C-alpha positions in Angstrom: 61.9 140.7 -38.9 62.9 138.5 -41.7 66.1 137.6 -42.5 66.7 136.3 -46.5 69.3 133.6 -46.6 71.2 133.5 -50.0 70.1 130.2 -52.0 73.5 127.7 -52.3 74.2 125.8 -55.1 73.7 122.4 -55.5 77.7 122.2 -56.7 77.3 118.4 -57.4 77.2 116.8 -61.1 73.9 115.9 -63.2 72.9 112.9 -64.6 73.6 114.0 -67.6 77.3 115.8 -66.9 77.9 112.4 -64.7 77.4 110.2 -67.8 79.4 112.4 -70.4 82.2 111.7 -67.3 82.0 108.7 -67.9 81.8 108.3 -70.9 84.8 110.6 -71.8 87.0 107.9 -69.1 85.7 105.1 -70.9 86.9 106.2 -74.7 90.1 107.4 -73.3 91.0 103.6 -71.4 89.5 102.4 -74.5 92.0 104.7 -76.0 95.2 103.9 -73.4 94.4 100.2 -73.1 96.6 99.0 -76.5 99.2 101.1 -75.8 99.2 99.4 -71.5 99.0 96.1 -73.6 101.6 96.5 -75.8 104.2 98.0 -73.5 103.1 95.2 -71.1 104.2 92.6 -74.1 107.8 94.7 -74.9 108.4 94.4 -71.3 107.8 90.3 -71.4 109.6 90.0 -74.4 112.5 92.2 -73.2 112.9 89.6 -70.1 112.3 87.1 -71.8 115.1 88.1 -74.4 117.1 88.7 -70.6 115.6 84.9 -69.8 117.3 83.1 -73.0 120.7 85.6 -72.9 121.8 84.5 -70.0 121.6 81.3 -70.4 122.8 81.0 -73.7 125.8 82.4 -71.7 126.2 80.1 -69.0 125.7 77.2 -72.3 128.7 78.8 -74.0 130.9 78.9 -70.2 130.1 75.9 -69.5 133.1 74.2 -72.0 135.4 76.1 -70.8 135.5 74.3 -67.5 135.0 70.5 -69.6 137.5 70.5 -71.7 135.4 72.4 -75.0 132.6 70.0 -74.8 129.3 71.5 -74.9 126.7 70.5 -72.3 124.2 67.4 -73.1 121.8 69.2 -75.0 118.7 66.6 -73.9 117.0 66.5 -70.9 119.4 63.7 -69.6 119.7 62.0 -66.1 123.6 61.5 -66.7 124.7 64.5 -67.8 121.7 66.9 -69.2 122.0 70.3 -68.9 118.5 69.5 -67.5 117.3 66.3 -66.2 113.8 64.6 -67.0 110.4 65.4 -65.9 108.4 68.6 -65.0 109.2 71.4 -62.5 112.2 72.6 -60.6 114.0 69.7 -59.3 115.3 68.9 -63.2 116.8 72.6 -63.2 117.9 72.5 -60.2 120.4 69.3 -60.9 121.3 69.8 -64.4 124.4 70.8 -65.6 123.7 74.5 -66.3 121.9 75.8 -62.9 125.0 76.4 -60.9 125.8 78.8 -63.6 122.2 80.5 -63.7 120.7 79.1 -60.2 117.6 81.9 -60.3 114.0 79.8 -61.7 112.8 82.5 -63.2 115.2 83.0 -65.9 114.3 79.2 -66.9 111.1 80.4 -67.8 109.4 83.0 -70.0 106.5 85.0 -67.8 104.3 85.1 -71.0 104.2 81.2 -71.1 100.7 79.7 -70.5 101.3 76.3 -70.2 102.5 76.2 -66.6 105.6 74.5 -67.6 108.4 75.0 -65.0 111.3 75.7 -68.3 109.9 77.4 -71.7 113.3 76.7 -73.4 114.9 74.1 -75.5 118.0 73.8 -77.4 118.6 73.2 -81.0 119.5 69.5 -81.6 122.6 69.9 -83.6 124.1 71.4 -80.1 124.8 68.0 -79.1 120.9 67.1 -78.4 118.8 64.7 -80.2 119.6 62.8 -82.7 122.9 64.2 -83.7 124.9 61.8 -86.0 127.6 60.7 -83.1 125.0 59.2 -81.1 123.3 56.9 -83.8 124.8 53.7 -85.0 122.4 53.8 -87.8 123.0 57.4 -89.7 120.6 56.7 -92.5 118.1 57.7 -89.6 115.6 59.9 -91.4 115.8 62.8 -88.3 120.1 62.3 -88.3 121.5 65.2 -88.8 124.9 66.6 -88.2 125.5 68.3 -85.3 128.4 68.1 -82.6 129.7 68.4 -79.2 132.5 70.5 -79.4 132.6 74.2 -79.2 135.8 74.2 -81.3 133.7 72.6 -84.3 131.1 76.1 -84.4 132.7 77.4 -87.0 130.5 80.3 -87.5 129.2 80.5 -83.5 126.9 83.8 -84.6 125.1 82.0 -87.1 124.8 78.7 -85.1 121.2 78.5 -83.1 121.3 77.0 -79.4 118.5 78.1 -77.7 115.4 79.1 -78.6 111.8 79.2 -77.0 109.4 76.0 -77.0 105.9 75.7 -76.6 105.0 71.4 -75.2 101.6 71.0 -75.0 102.4 67.9 -73.9 104.2 69.3 -70.4 108.0 69.0 -69.9 110.0 68.7 -73.7 111.2 65.5 -73.3 114.0 66.0 -76.4 115.9 68.8 -77.8 114.2 71.4 -80.2 114.3 69.0 -83.9 113.4 70.1 -87.0 114.0 68.1 -90.8 117.1 69.1 -91.9 118.0 67.4 -94.9 117.5 68.0 -98.1 114.8 65.0 -98.9 113.2 66.6 -96.1 112.9 69.6 -97.4 110.3 72.6 -96.0 109.3 69.7 -93.4 109.4 70.5 -89.5 109.0 68.5 -86.5 108.6 70.9 -83.4 107.1 73.8 -83.9 108.2 77.5 -82.2 106.7 78.6 -79.3 104.9 82.4 -79.9 104.6 84.2 -76.9 105.3 87.8 -77.6 103.5 88.1 -81.0 104.0 86.7 -83.7 108.0 85.6 -83.1 110.1 84.0 -80.7 113.1 84.4 -79.3 116.4 83.0 -80.1 119.8 83.0 -79.0 123.3 82.0 -80.6 126.4 80.2 -80.2 128.3 83.6 -79.7 126.0 84.6 -76.6 123.6 87.3 -78.6 120.0 86.3 -78.9 117.2 88.2 -81.3 113.5 87.9 -82.2 113.0 86.7 -85.4 109.5 87.9 -86.3 107.8 84.6 -88.3 105.9 85.6 -91.6 104.5 82.4 -93.5 100.7 81.8 -91.5 101.4 78.1 -91.5 104.5 78.4 -89.2 101.9 80.5 -86.8 99.3 77.9 -87.9 101.9 75.3 -86.4 102.2 76.9 -82.8 98.8 78.0 -82.2 97.8 74.4 -82.5 100.9 72.2 -81.2 101.2 71.1 -84.2 104.0 68.3 -85.2 104.9 67.2 -88.4 104.1 69.7 -89.9 104.8 69.9 -94.3 105.1 73.1 -95.5 106.7 73.3 -99.4 107.9 76.8 -99.9 107.3 77.8 -96.6 111.1 80.5 -96.1 110.6 80.2 -92.7 111.6 77.0 -92.6 114.3 78.0 -94.8 115.3 81.1 -92.4 115.8 78.5 -89.4 117.5 75.4 -91.3 119.9 78.6 -92.4 121.5 79.0 -88.6 120.0 75.8 -86.9 122.9 73.2 -88.6 125.7 75.7 -90.1 128.4 73.4 -89.2 130.4 73.2 -92.2 133.4 71.6 -91.4 132.6 68.4 -92.8 130.6 66.4 -94.9 126.8 66.4 -94.2 125.6 62.8 -92.9 124.7 60.9 -96.3 121.9 59.9 -97.1 122.2 56.1 -98.2 118.4 56.1 -99.0 115.8 58.2 -99.5 114.5 58.2 -95.5 
């Protein structure tokens, strides 16, 4: 007697079904990738905001321990907030490391330069070319600055720290721009744009903000390591200038000649 067995149906995908499934998966991935990239970008920006907040708060705590004197904003081997040179050691030996002793706080994870430190102090905050350190007050880079915390009359509008991209390696100075009327709309350094078309900035009252840049030339300078950019009418220059040097308790540095 013959036995008949039912034929088992093949439960696998046909080639066409498999191709359709792969196409659907590829389409879903392409739709999700921008959202995932935005989420990753936003997470890095949030961590960077936290980094600069911690460093700015440390900067603000330093004067209470040092007779209201703010820390030297230059990388300086004597009393700098960081020492000169690249790597972790200059940070570890600087004046602010005892306040913030985690190295990851000193670097933005979106910084692809390989630098250990991604942040700089603005020059008027006891940094580069502030007038009290200069014999020649007509130096073209001189600006009104301070080393006294109590001279900062509007802390919420006084820039202290920001992301800086320095393609030369570690930043040998503080972040500096032309601030005198004879040099209007002229940059010296440029801002880092690690998080899209903007920069994380910290202020003397401890708050932080992300500023989106509007002028294409501001972005050009950042993307092309363009120092000393002359850009008449740049609204970003004016916006930064208004927080870069907002110490108005005494007269500006006189311009004896047009520098």
